[in-house]
N, C-alpha and C positions, 0 to 999 in steps of 0.2 A: 540641530534639527535631527529628528528621528524619523526614519522611514520604516514602516512595517507593512507586511503583506502576509496573506495566508500561506500556509505550507503548500497547499494545492497549487497556488499561483507560482510559487518558487519551484515546485516539482515540474511544472509545465516548462519553465525556463531552462531547467536542467536538461530535460528531454530534448528541447530544441537545440541546446548547445551540444549535446551528445551527437545528435543527428548531423548537425553542421560540421562538427569536428571530424566525424567519420567520413563525410563526403569529401572534405578537404584532403584527408589522408588516403582514401581508397577510391575516390571518384564518384561522379554523379550516379545516383541510384543505389550505390552500395550503402550509403548512410542509413537509409530506412531499413534495409534488410539486416544489417549488422546491429543496428539499435534494437531491432526486434529480438535478436538473439541475447543481447545484454539484458533486456527487460524480462525475457523468459527465465533467464538464469537467476535474476535478482528480484523477481516480482514481489516476493514476500517483504523484503526490506524496503522496496520502493513504496509499496502500499502502506506499510507501517509508518514510514516517514511522512507520507502524504495525508495522514489522518488529521481531521479537524476536530473530531470528538471521539470519545471512547466510553464504553460501559462494561464494567466487570460483570461477567455472567456467573462464574463460579470456578472451582478447582477442576482441573481436567483429571478424570480418573483413567489411569493407564494400566492395562493388564500386564504390560511388560516390565513393570517395576523399574522405570528409568532411574538414573542416578539423581535426578533433580525433579522438582515439582513444577508443573506448568499450570497456568491459569488460562481460562477461556475468556477472551475479551472481544466484544463486538466493537467495530470501528466504522466510522463513515468519513469520507473525504473525497478529494478530487485528484484523479490520476490521469495524465495524458488527456486532459480536457473533459473527462467523463466522471460523473459522480458515482460513487460505489458504496456498498456496505459489505463488510467482510467479517468473518469470525476467525480469530487468530488464536494460536497457542503461544503464550508468552512466558518467558522465564521470570523468576523472581526478581531479577535485576532489570527488567523492562526491555529485554531483547526479544524480538519476534523469532519464534522457533519454526512455526509452520502455519499454513493457512488451511482452514477446514473448508470454507466456502466463500465465494465472492459473487455478488450480483451488481449489475450496473443499473443506474437510474437517470432519469432526465433532469432531476433537480436535487438540490441539497435537502429540501423538505421530504422528498420521497426516500432518499437514502437514510436520512435521520430517523424517519418513521420505522423503516426496516431495522435499523440498529436497535431501537427501543423494543421491538417485537422479537428480536433474535432469541432463540432458545438457549 
């Protein structure tokens, strides 16, 4: 038997487990605050992993002449129970490098529409 679920659903479970584990370790109320710090530090990777769809926008033109080339990719997904659309800079091997912008939406349809309209 095979069980499958969206990455957004899995990310919600991971966040719940993170909060619960931090509460067990550091006490009631600390879980939410500490989880917020983890999420702030790793938001780019969490959102990249929570994407359900992506669209290549184009190569990122960087004036600093980085050692590697980056692509601009628009993504949509669900993170912490909220649908979002973000524009990410991604390395050639598919690793998120940075996030240019991120907006939240009430539904997948709205996030997906924003992804297709991303510049």
